C-alpha positions as CSV (number, residue, x, y, z in Angstrom):
1,M,-10.2,27.3,6.2
2,D,-9.6,28.7,2.7
3,V,-11.8,28.2,-0.3
4,S,-10.0,25.2,-1.7
5,E,-10.1,23.4,1.7
6,T,-13.8,24.1,2.0
7,E,-14.4,22.6,-1.5
8,L,-12.4,19.5,-0.5
9,A,-14.4,19.1,2.7
10,R,-17.7,19.5,0.8
11,A,-16.6,17.0,-1.9
12,D,-15.6,14.4,0.8
13,D,-18.9,14.9,2.6
14,D,-21.0,14.7,-0.6
15,A,-20.4,10.9,-1.0
16,R,-22.3,9.1,-3.7
17,R,-25.4,7.4,-2.6
18,T,-26.9,4.2,-4.0
19,P,-30.3,4.4,-5.7
20,R,-31.7,1.8,-3.3
21,G,-33.7,2.5,-0.2
22,R,-31.7,0.2,2.1
23,P,-27.9,0.4,2.5
24,V,-25.8,-1.7,0.1
25,N,-24.2,-4.6,1.8
26,V,-20.4,-4.5,1.1
27,W,-18.1,-7.3,2.0
28,V,-14.4,-6.2,2.4
29,D,-11.7,-8.9,2.6
30,L,-8.3,-7.8,4.0
31,A,-5.5,-10.1,3.1
32,S,-2.3,-8.0,3.6
33,P,-1.1,-5.3,6.0
34,S,-1.7,-2.4,3.6
35,H,-5.3,-3.3,3.1
36,P,-6.9,-2.0,6.4
37,F,-5.7,1.6,5.7
38,F,-6.8,1.6,2.1
39,F,-10.2,0.1,2.6
40,K,-11.0,2.1,5.8
41,A,-10.3,5.3,3.9
42,L,-12.3,4.2,0.9
43,T,-15.4,2.9,2.7
44,D,-15.4,6.0,4.9
45,S,-15.8,8.0,1.7
46,L,-18.9,6.1,0.7
47,S,-22.4,6.5,2.1
48,N,-25.5,4.3,2.3
49,V,-23.3,1.2,2.6
50,S,-23.2,-1.4,5.3
51,T,-19.7,-2.9,5.6
52,E,-18.8,-6.4,6.8
53,V,-15.1,-7.3,7.0
54,T,-13.1,-10.5,6.9
55,V,-9.3,-10.6,7.7
56,R,-6.5,-13.0,7.0
57,E,-3.9,-13.6,9.6
58,K,-0.8,-12.2,7.8
59,T,1.9,-10.3,9.7
60,E,0.2,-7.2,11.1
61,T,-3.0,-7.4,9.1
62,V,-5.3,-8.4,12.0
63,P,-4.0,-5.8,14.6
64,L,-4.0,-3.1,11.9
65,A,-7.7,-3.9,11.0
66,D,-8.5,-3.5,14.7
67,E,-6.4,-0.3,14.9
68,V,-8.3,1.5,12.1
69,G,-11.6,0.6,13.7
70,F,-13.0,-2.3,11.6
71,D,-15.3,-4.8,13.2
72,F,-14.3,-8.1,11.5
73,E,-14.1,-11.8,11.5
74,T,-10.7,-13.5,11.1
75,V,-10.7,-16.2,8.4
76,G,-7.6,-18.2,7.5
77,K,-4.0,-17.4,7.7
78,D,-0.8,-16.9,5.6
79,Y,2.0,-19.4,5.9
80,E,5.7,-18.6,5.7
81,N,6.5,-22.1,4.4
82,P,6.0,-22.1,0.5
83,T,4.5,-25.6,0.5
84,L,1.9,-24.7,3.2
85,R,1.2,-21.4,1.5
86,K,0.1,-23.3,-1.6
87,V,-2.4,-25.3,0.6
88,G,-3.4,-22.2,2.7
89,I,-4.6,-20.1,-0.3
90,P,-7.2,-22.7,-1.7
91,M,-8.1,-23.6,1.9
92,R,-8.9,-20.0,2.7
93,T,-10.8,-19.5,-0.6
94,A,-13.0,-22.4,0.4
95,Q,-13.5,-21.0,3.9
96,L,-14.6,-17.7,2.4
97,T,-16.9,-19.4,-0.1
98,F,-18.9,-21.0,2.7
99,N,-18.5,-18.5,5.6
100,A,-18.2,-15.0,4.1
101,P,-21.0,-12.6,5.0
102,A,-24.0,-12.2,2.6
103,A,-23.2,-9.1,0.5
104,D,-24.3,-7.2,-2.6
105,V,-20.7,-6.6,-3.7
106,A,-17.2,-7.7,-2.6
107,L,-14.2,-5.4,-2.4
108,S,-10.6,-6.7,-2.3
109,S,-7.0,-5.8,-3.3
110,R,-4.5,-8.2,-4.9
111,N,-6.7,-11.0,-3.5
112,A,-7.7,-13.9,-5.7
113,M,-9.2,-15.6,-2.7
114,C,-12.0,-13.1,-2.3
115,V,-12.5,-12.8,-6.1
116,L,-13.0,-16.6,-6.4
117,A,-15.2,-16.9,-3.3
118,A,-17.4,-14.0,-4.5
119,K,-17.7,-15.6,-7.9
120,A,-18.7,-18.9,-6.3
121,R,-21.4,-17.1,-4.3
122,G,-22.7,-15.2,-7.3
123,T,-21.5,-11.9,-5.7
124,P,-20.1,-9.1,-8.0
125,S,-16.6,-8.1,-7.1
126,I,-14.5,-5.0,-7.4
127,H,-10.8,-5.7,-7.3
128,F,-8.0,-3.1,-6.8
129,T,-4.5,-3.7,-7.9
130,D,-1.3,-1.8,-8.9
131,N,1.0,-4.7,-9.5
132,D,1.6,-5.6,-13.1
133,I,4.6,-7.9,-12.5
134,C,4.0,-11.4,-11.1
135,A,7.5,-12.3,-9.8
136,Y,11.1,-12.2,-10.8
137,V,11.4,-16.0,-10.7
138,D,10.7,-17.5,-14.1
139,D,8.0,-20.1,-14.4
140,L,6.6,-19.5,-11.0
141,K,3.3,-21.1,-12.0
142,A,1.5,-20.7,-8.7
143,E,2.2,-16.9,-8.7
144,E,1.1,-16.6,-12.3
145,L,-2.1,-18.5,-11.7
146,Y,-2.9,-16.4,-8.6
147,H,-2.7,-13.1,-10.7
148,R,-4.7,-14.7,-13.5
149,L,-7.5,-15.5,-11.0
150,E,-7.4,-12.0,-9.6
151,A,-8.2,-10.6,-13.0
152,Q,-11.5,-12.5,-13.1
153,A,-13.2,-9.9,-10.9
154,T,-16.3,-8.3,-12.1
155,H,-14.5,-5.0,-12.1
156,N,-10.7,-4.3,-11.9
157,V,-9.7,-0.8,-10.7
158,V,-6.1,0.3,-11.4
159,P,-4.0,3.5,-11.6
160,K,-3.6,5.1,-15.0
161,A,0.1,4.2,-14.8
162,F,-0.8,0.5,-14.6
163,E,-0.1,-1.5,-17.8
164,T,-3.7,-2.5,-18.4
165,S,-2.8,-5.0,-21.1
166,V,-1.5,-7.2,-18.4
167,L,-5.0,-7.6,-17.0
168,T,-6.5,-8.5,-20.4
169,E,-3.7,-10.9,-21.1
170,R,-4.6,-12.6,-17.7
171,G,-8.1,-13.0,-19.0
172,A,-9.9,-9.8,-17.8
173,D,-12.7,-8.4,-20.0
174,P,-11.4,-5.0,-21.3
175,D,-14.7,-3.4,-20.2
176,S,-14.0,-4.6,-16.7
177,V,-10.9,-2.5,-16.3
178,H,-11.3,1.0,-14.9
179,T,-8.5,3.6,-14.3
180,Y,-8.0,6.6,-12.0
181,D,-5.5,9.4,-12.2
182,G,-3.3,8.7,-9.2
183,Y,-2.1,5.9,-7.0
184,K,-3.7,3.6,-4.4
185,E,-1.6,5.2,-1.6
186,D,-3.4,8.5,-2.3
187,V,-6.6,7.0,-1.0
188,Y,-5.4,6.4,2.6
189,V,-2.7,9.1,2.6
190,A,-5.5,11.6,2.1
191,A,-7.2,10.5,5.3
192,F,-4.0,10.9,7.4
193,E,-4.0,13.4,10.2
194,P,-0.3,14.0,11.3
195,D,0.6,14.2,15.0
196,P,2.8,17.2,15.6
197,T,4.3,15.6,18.7
198,F,5.4,12.4,16.9
199,P,9.1,13.5,16.6
200,E,9.3,13.7,20.4
201,R,9.2,9.9,20.4
202,L,12.5,9.7,18.5
203,P,15.9,10.2,20.2
204,F,17.1,13.1,18.0
205,D,16.0,16.0,20.1
206,G,13.9,17.5,17.4
207,E,16.6,17.3,14.8
208,E,15.9,16.2,11.2
209,F,16.0,12.5,10.3
210,I,15.6,10.2,7.3
211,V,14.0,6.7,7.3
212,V,15.7,3.6,5.8
213,R,13.8,0.4,5.1
214,P,15.8,-2.5,3.5
215,E,15.0,-4.6,0.4
216,A,12.9,-7.7,0.7
217,L,15.7,-9.9,-0.4
218,T,13.9,-13.2,0.1
219,A,10.8,-12.1,-2.0
220,T,10.1,-13.8,-5.3
221,Y,9.9,-10.4,-7.0
222,V,13.5,-9.4,-6.0
223,D,16.7,-10.2,-7.7
224,A,19.7,-8.9,-5.8
225,D,23.1,-10.3,-4.6
226,G,22.9,-8.2,-1.4
227,S,21.7,-5.1,0.3
228,I,23.1,-1.6,0.0
229,V,21.7,-0.7,3.5
230,P,25.1,-1.2,5.3
231,D,26.7,1.4,3.0
232,L,23.7,3.7,3.5
233,L,23.8,3.5,7.3
234,A,27.6,3.9,7.5
235,G,27.5,6.8,5.0
236,A,24.7,8.6,6.8
237,A,26.7,8.3,10.1
238,E,29.8,9.8,8.4
239,R,27.7,12.7,7.2
240,D,26.0,13.1,10.6
241,I,22.6,12.3,9.2
242,N,20.1,10.9,11.7
243,V,18.4,7.6,10.6
244,V,15.3,5.8,11.8
245,Y,16.1,2.3,10.6
246,L,13.3,-0.2,10.1
247,P,14.6,-3.8,9.7
248,R,12.2,-6.2,7.9
249,N,13.3,-9.2,9.9
250,D,15.9,-10.2,12.5
251,G,18.5,-10.8,9.8
252,D,18.3,-7.1,8.7
253,E,19.4,-5.9,12.1
254,K,23.0,-6.8,11.5
255,F,23.2,-4.1,8.9
256,A,23.3,-1.5,11.7
257,E,26.1,-3.2,13.6
258,G,29.1,-1.0,14.1
259,V,27.2,2.2,13.1
260,P,27.2,4.8,15.9
261,S,24.0,4.5,17.9
262,E,23.6,8.2,18.2
263,N,23.0,8.4,14.5
264,V,20.9,5.3,13.9
265,Y,17.8,4.5,15.8
266,V,16.2,1.0,15.6
267,P,12.8,1.2,17.2
268,D,11.9,-1.6,19.7
269,E,8.3,-1.4,18.6
270,A,6.4,-0.6,15.4
271,L,6.2,3.1,14.4
272,D,3.5,4.5,12.2
273,G,4.8,4.6,8.7
274,L,2.8,7.6,7.6
275,E,3.9,9.6,10.7
276,L,7.5,8.8,9.7
277,A,6.9,9.8,6.1
278,W,5.3,13.1,7.1
279,H,8.0,14.1,9.5
280,A,11.1,12.7,7.8
281,R,13.5,14.7,5.7
282,C,13.4,11.8,3.2
283,M,12.1,8.3,3.0
284,L,14.5,5.7,1.7
285,T,13.3,2.2,0.9
286,G,14.3,-1.0,-0.9
287,S,10.6,-1.7,-1.8
288,G,7.8,0.4,-3.3
289,T,5.0,1.1,-0.8
290,M,6.7,3.4,1.7
291,A,8.3,5.4,-1.2
292,R,4.9,5.8,-2.8
293,E,3.3,6.8,0.5
294,A,5.9,9.5,1.1
295,A,5.9,10.7,-2.5
296,R,2.1,11.1,-2.5
297,M,2.2,13.3,0.6
298,E,5.0,15.2,-1.2
299,T,7.8,14.1,1.1
300,P,11.1,13.4,-0.8
301,A,11.4,9.7,-1.5
302,V,14.2,7.4,-2.6
303,S,13.8,3.8,-4.0
304,F,16.7,1.5,-4.1
305,F,14.6,-1.4,-5.3
306,P,16.9,-3.9,-7.0
307,S,14.7,-5.5,-9.7
308,T,12.3,-4.7,-12.5
309,R,9.9,-2.1,-11.2
310,I,6.1,-2.2,-11.5
311,S,4.6,0.5,-13.8
312,V,3.4,2.7,-10.9
313,D,6.9,2.9,-9.4
314,Q,8.5,3.6,-12.8
315,A,5.9,6.3,-13.5
316,L,6.7,8.1,-10.2
317,I,10.4,7.8,-11.0
318,D,9.9,9.2,-14.5
319,E,7.8,12.0,-13.1
320,G,10.6,12.9,-10.6
321,E,8.5,12.1,-7.5
322,I,10.8,9.3,-6.5
323,F,14.6,9.2,-6.9
324,H,15.9,5.8,-7.8
325,S,19.5,4.6,-7.4
326,R,21.5,1.6,-6.1
327,D,24.5,3.7,-5.3
328,A,24.6,4.6,-1.6
329,E,26.8,7.7,-2.1
330,E,24.6,9.0,-4.9
331,I,21.5,8.6,-2.7
332,L,23.1,10.4,0.3
333,D,24.2,13.2,-2.0
334,Y,20.6,13.5,-3.1
335,V,19.4,13.6,0.6
336,E,21.9,16.4,1.3
337,S,20.8,18.4,-1.7
338,L,17.2,18.7,-0.4
339,T,15.9,22.1,0.7
340,D,13.3,22.9,3.3
341,D,10.8,23.6,0.5
342,D,11.5,20.1,-0.9
343,A,10.6,18.5,2.4
344,E,7.3,20.3,2.9
345,P,4.5,17.7,2.9
346,D,1.0,18.4,1.6
347,L,-2.2,16.3,1.2
348,T,-4.2,18.4,-1.3
349,R,-3.4,16.2,-4.3
350,A,-4.0,12.9,-2.4
351,K,-7.5,14.2,-1.4
352,R,-8.4,14.8,-5.0
353,V,-7.4,11.3,-5.9
354,R,-9.4,9.8,-3.0
355,R,-12.5,11.6,-4.2
356,E,-12.0,10.2,-7.7
357,V,-11.5,6.7,-6.5
358,A,-14.5,6.9,-4.1
359,D,-16.7,8.3,-6.9
360,L,-15.6,5.5,-9.3
361,T,-16.1,2.8,-6.6
362,A,-19.6,4.2,-5.8
363,R,-20.5,4.1,-9.5
364,L,-19.4,0.5,-9.8
365,V,-21.2,-0.5,-6.6
366,N,-24.4,1.1,-8.0
367,E,-24.0,-0.8,-11.3
368,S,-23.5,-4.1,-9.4
369,V,-26.7,-3.8,-7.4
370,Q,-29.0,-2.5,-10.1
């Protein structure tokens, strides 16, 4: 281990302690699939805290919370039906208000349910977000209200690239907004330990591959007439580029129809996204999270997101960490231009950001319990 790695390990071990004799009781509410990874990495970086966790049933959130090692209680669920969803959110907020664990402080991410329940219980809250755009659809009042309620947290923690005026316009006290120099993906990417045998699970005999994840065409924040994925897959096959294709839903599977199966692999079961990002030549996605994850571990990343981009995505594009295009040929030209040095992942930068976010969180927790 060289000097820099020793310093990183020491900094990770030297977690901030609260000034109280007993551990601080921290309530963590996980509402979406990305939350288990983020909050497990964050809370593991803190000391002298006792963590209790609640989880909403939403796609893979419950099994992922179990996978990362959280002990938790499942409270409420998400609904695919828009009408039921409007009922489900206030219902779950009420459930949390009456049934959440006793805590000194609550932690959540893009989660008005936890913020409101904590406020009703008189519990200080620390809320993490990186989304400064509500939705593409105009006058989506429920979405606007949800984001406005999120901003009522005791403390709001956001990346420096985030447009902080959005939070104050939603009603947040300017003094409640705290920034860090990095991105939320850094926090859990920094804790990632790659498996060198992972490529053996793929049918490419150790050859290089890219990952393709389609756009979320049905989401309220997306405005697109169609997907460019069929052109990406067909073009990759023509160039003899191996692809791990990750459909979002059954309707996305048709994009791979007619493409030679020796070039495009559609997994029968879920594959670890961070393992894919670490081992891939390039990560291509129609949304933001997987591109940011890859970029922050310094794997080449492409976004073909079709709508107005949130500030953190635009910042990474402006900084050259993510390549953005809606032209399949241009994207594949970019992939073929990558060198071995370009595709050499590294976690040093992410570890620095995780230390900064952990230190900031510890300071806010301490302020909340004094």
